[in-house]
C-alpha positions as CSV (number, residue, x, y, z in Angstrom):
1,X,64.8,148.7,106.0
2,X,61.4,148.0,104.9
3,X,59.7,145.4,106.5
4,X,58.6,142.3,104.5
5,X,55.3,142.7,102.5
6,X,52.3,140.6,103.9
7,X,51.1,140.0,100.3
8,X,52.4,137.7,97.8
9,X,53.7,134.2,97.8
10,X,55.6,132.6,100.7
11,X,58.7,132.3,98.6
12,X,58.6,136.1,97.7
13,X,57.9,136.7,101.5
14,X,60.8,134.7,102.5
15,X,63.1,135.9,99.9
16,X,62.3,139.6,100.5
17,X,62.9,139.3,104.3
18,X,66.7,138.5,103.6
19,X,67.3,139.9,100.4
20,X,67.7,143.3,101.9
21,X,70.5,142.0,104.3
22,X,72.2,140.6,101.3
23,X,72.1,144.0,99.5
24,X,73.9,145.5,102.4
25,X,76.8,142.9,102.3
26,X,77.3,143.9,98.6
27,X,77.2,147.5,99.4
28,X,79.5,147.4,102.4
29,X,82.5,145.2,103.3
30,X,80.7,143.4,106.1
31,X,79.5,139.9,106.7
32,X,75.8,139.3,108.2
33,X,75.2,135.9,109.8
34,X,71.5,135.2,110.0
35,X,70.7,132.3,112.4
36,X,67.5,130.3,111.7
37,X,65.8,127.2,112.4
38,X,65.8,123.7,110.7
39,X,62.7,121.7,110.7
40,X,62.4,118.6,112.8
41,X,61.8,116.3,109.7
42,X,64.9,115.1,108.1
43,X,66.0,115.2,104.5
44,X,68.8,113.6,102.5
45,X,70.0,117.0,101.4
46,X,70.8,119.1,104.7
47,X,69.9,122.5,102.9
48,X,66.3,121.0,102.6
49,X,66.0,121.1,106.4
50,X,66.1,124.8,106.6
51,X,62.5,125.9,108.0
52,X,60.4,127.8,105.7
53,X,60.4,128.3,101.8
54,X,63.3,128.0,99.5
55,X,63.1,131.7,99.4
56,X,65.3,132.0,102.5
57,X,68.1,130.0,100.8
58,X,67.7,131.6,97.5
59,X,68.3,134.8,99.1
60,X,71.6,134.5,100.7
61,X,75.2,134.1,99.4
62,X,76.1,131.1,101.7
63,X,74.5,128.6,104.0
64,X,75.8,126.5,107.0
65,X,73.7,123.9,108.3
66,X,74.4,122.2,111.5
67,X,73.3,118.7,111.7
68,X,73.4,116.9,115.1
69,X,71.3,114.1,116.7
70,X,69.8,115.1,120.0
71,X,72.1,114.2,122.9
72,X,75.4,113.6,120.7
73,X,78.4,115.6,121.0
74,X,79.4,114.7,117.2
75,X,77.7,116.8,114.3
76,X,78.2,117.7,110.6
77,X,78.4,121.1,109.3
78,X,77.2,121.4,105.7
79,X,78.4,124.3,103.8
80,X,77.3,125.8,100.3
81,X,77.5,129.1,98.6
82,X,77.6,130.9,95.4
83,X,81.4,131.4,95.7
84,X,82.0,128.3,97.9
85,X,82.6,124.5,97.0
86,X,79.9,122.7,98.9
87,X,81.4,120.7,101.6
88,X,80.6,118.7,104.9
89,X,82.7,118.8,108.0
90,X,82.6,116.9,110.9
91,X,82.5,118.4,114.3
92,X,82.7,117.5,117.9
93,X,81.4,119.5,120.8
94,X,83.8,120.0,123.9
95,X,81.7,120.6,126.9
96,X,84.4,121.9,129.1
97,X,85.6,124.6,126.6
98,X,82.3,125.0,125.1
99,X,83.6,124.9,121.6
100,X,83.1,123.1,118.5
101,X,86.3,121.1,117.4
102,X,86.7,120.7,113.5
103,X,87.4,117.0,112.9
104,X,87.9,117.1,109.2
105,X,85.7,116.2,106.3
106,X,82.7,114.6,107.3
107,X,83.1,111.5,104.6
108,X,86.5,110.6,106.0
109,X,85.5,110.8,109.5
110,X,82.5,108.7,109.1
111,X,84.5,106.3,107.0
112,X,86.9,105.8,109.9
113,X,83.9,105.3,112.3
114,X,82.3,102.5,110.0
115,X,85.8,101.0,109.7
116,X,86.2,101.2,113.7
117,X,82.8,99.4,113.7
118,X,83.7,96.7,111.3
119,X,86.9,96.0,113.2
120,X,85.1,95.7,116.5
121,X,82.8,93.2,115.1
122,X,85.6,91.3,113.3
123,X,87.6,91.1,116.5
124,X,84.6,89.8,118.4
125,X,83.8,87.1,116.0
126,X,85.7,83.7,116.6
127,X,85.2,82.5,112.9
128,X,85.2,85.7,111.0
129,X,82.3,87.4,109.2
130,X,80.9,87.7,105.8
131,X,80.0,91.1,104.4
132,X,76.2,90.3,104.6
133,X,76.6,89.5,108.0
134,X,78.3,92.6,108.9
135,X,75.8,94.7,106.9
136,X,72.9,93.3,109.1
137,X,74.8,94.0,112.4
138,X,75.6,97.6,111.2
139,X,72.4,98.3,109.4
140,X,74.3,99.2,106.3
141,X,74.1,98.0,102.6
142,X,76.3,94.9,101.7
143,X,77.5,96.6,98.7
144,X,78.8,99.4,100.9
145,X,80.5,96.8,103.4
146,X,82.1,94.9,100.5
147,X,83.4,98.1,99.0
148,X,84.8,99.2,102.5
149,X,86.3,95.6,103.3
150,X,88.1,95.7,99.8
151,X,89.7,98.9,100.8
152,X,90.5,97.8,104.5
153,X,92.1,94.6,102.8
154,X,94.3,96.8,100.7
155,X,95.0,98.9,103.7
156,X,96.1,96.0,105.8
157,X,93.3,96.1,108.6
158,X,91.6,93.0,107.7
159,X,92.5,89.6,106.3
160,X,90.7,87.0,104.3
161,X,89.9,83.5,106.0
162,X,88.4,82.4,103.0
163,X,86.6,83.6,100.0
164,X,84.5,86.2,101.4
165,X,85.3,85.5,105.0
166,X,86.7,88.4,106.9
167,X,88.7,88.9,110.1
168,X,90.5,91.7,111.7
169,X,94.3,91.7,111.1
170,X,96.3,90.4,114.1
171,X,98.9,92.8,114.9
172,X,102.3,92.2,116.9
173,X,104.5,95.1,118.5
174,X,108.0,95.3,119.2
175,X,109.7,97.7,121.1
176,X,113.1,98.9,119.7
177,X,116.2,99.9,121.9
178,X,115.3,103.6,121.5
179,X,111.7,103.0,122.9
180,X,109.8,103.1,119.6
181,X,107.1,100.8,119.2
182,X,106.9,99.1,115.4
183,X,104.5,96.8,113.9
184,X,106.2,93.6,113.0
185,X,103.4,92.1,110.9
186,X,100.3,90.2,111.1
187,X,99.9,86.5,112.6
């Protein structure tokens, strides 16, 4: 392979540094994975965090970006490519096995994390909470919290004490003769 030229734009230098590998994958039935750095500055689009110019991302057939906060065991893997549907997966790192565990779609996993945070707040509140109060505590938008509370109400996770005043659903359990535990309603 020829080394990348030292002349030209940064885009063309970055693009040419990877396009030769991409050409090999089109010529032979192989997959080549190039591991590269992301920049420290965040971005709304995970693929904008790839260090270097867009020539790097333009030369490849697919990209995976692992996005994780320092010291956290959970992460998101963002996936895109020419023949792939763009998606984001939630991952959790297991230090004992030194492997990543796939938890599911990142949006669904995050939704359950947000729901759990809302339920925790509502359980700790004696008089219930309004969407604006929850949004302030969780540093979320009030509109997003209202939408989530509406869904949680439909799913039976919360109840309305008064107009716009929510509380966590109280659950009673009963054990059947066969040892199974059943939800017998809310109080």
